[in-house]
N, C-alpha and C positions, 0 to 999 in steps of 0.2 A: 315398797317393791322389796324382794326376800331377797338379800343377801349370801345366804348359804351356802359354803364350798360344795357340796356334795346334793346326790338325791335325798330329799327326805324319806322320813321311816313311813312307809303306808302299813305297817302291819295293825289290826284292828287294835280298839283301846279300850278294855276291860271294864264299865262304868257299872260302882258296886251301891245302886241308889233305889232303896225303893220308894221313894217318893215320885209320882208321874210327872207335878208340876218342874221338880227339880232336874229331872230328866228331860226335859222339854227344854230350861233353861239350856244345862248341857247340847243338846241339839244343835240347839241356836249357836250357842258360841261356838260350835264345832264347825259349822257352816258359816259364818261367819270368818273364819282363820282360812277358808277355800282350803283346805286341806281334803282329802279323798278317805279320810281312813273311814274303814265301817266302826260303828262303837257298837259294840257288843252289851248290853244290858243282863245283867243278875239283879234282882230285886231283893236280895238276904246272901248272906256270907253261906249257908250250904250251896245255894246254886251256884254262887262261884268259885266255892271251891271246885263244885263238880266239874266247871268249865276246863278251871286251873289245872282241874289231874286229868281231862281226857283228853288235852291239847297236847304239842309239845310244848318243852318249859320255854322257848323263845316263840310261842304262837303271840304274844300281845305286846305292842309296845310299849303299853304301862299300864297300870292299874290307877283308874281312880275311884276312891275307897270314900264313901260315909262311915262315921263315927255310930251314930245310932241307927241300926238295923232292927226288925224283927228277929229274935230268937238271939244264933249269936252275934253277940257286935261286931263295930269294923277294929276295936285294937285285937279282939280273941283272930280274927282272920288275917290280921298281918304276922301275928303270932306263929299261926298255920303256916305263913309263907315263907315266914323266915329260916324257917324249921323245916322248910320242905325238899331240903335236895337240893335241885337245879331249881327249883322256885325263887331260891333264897337271893338269883340277881334281878328279880322281876321287881323296875322303879317300882313304889307305890307311895302316888300323891292321894293324901287326905284332904279332902273338902269336906269342912263339917261346920254344922251353927254353932260350935261349942267356940267359945272361948273363953273357956277353961284355961290357965298355964300349966295345971298340971295334966291334964288331958295333952296339951303337945308336949310336955317334956315326956310321959307316959309311952304316946308316940314317934316320939324321937329314939327314946330307950328301947323301944323294938324293934326299930330301924326304918322308920320313914324316910322314904325320898325327900320329901315336903311335905310341909302341913299348910293348908290356905282355909280360911276362915271364910264363910260365907257372909255374904253382906244383905241386908236386910231390904236396900237399896238396888231392884231387878239389873240395872245399866250396872251398877259397879261388879256384879253377880257376873257379866255375860264379858265385863273388861278382865277377870279374874282368870277365869275361863280362859280365854281367848290368850291371854299370858301363858298357862301352864300348858294348853296346846303347843302354842308356838315354842315353849323351850324343851318339849319333852317330844317333840317329833321331829326336830329339826335335824339334821342331818350333824353326826358325832357327837348328837346329845349323851349327857355323862349317866353312865353306869349307877349302878345303884350303890354301891357301894364310893363313888365317889361322891355323888350327890348327900348319901348320906354322912359324910364327915364335912361339907359343909351346912349341910344342916343343922349336926350337930354345934360346929364351930358360933349361927347364930344361935342358937338356945343358950350358950353358953354364957 
């Protein structure tokens, strides 16, 4: 039973993911949370950037970002977002297969709101995604700046 104080954020979630299987997992996890946010998929960084710049800065609740993308990678896209004026406040949650601490540090320094590693176990992956949706779509979810300082404390 949800105990959020107010209405949940119903804006769509931008999912930047090139893998059909991984995107399907995101869809299943979102459905399991019983949230009604539309998932907008971009299969690469260029498509994501186009969606971000063609919509109002606050159009998306958050961006779920894969690191390994064809062409421009997730870290480069995050850099564009953080230097993109009003887009700089968009929460960006990284969800990647990379377990390299350097990657975690690079995303933290670039301004990621959170960093999660995709588990090879499907059930663990679903649990992590459900937790991400619950955290970032609940009423009063932390803004990107507050989440960033928390992420920076965790990685220190």
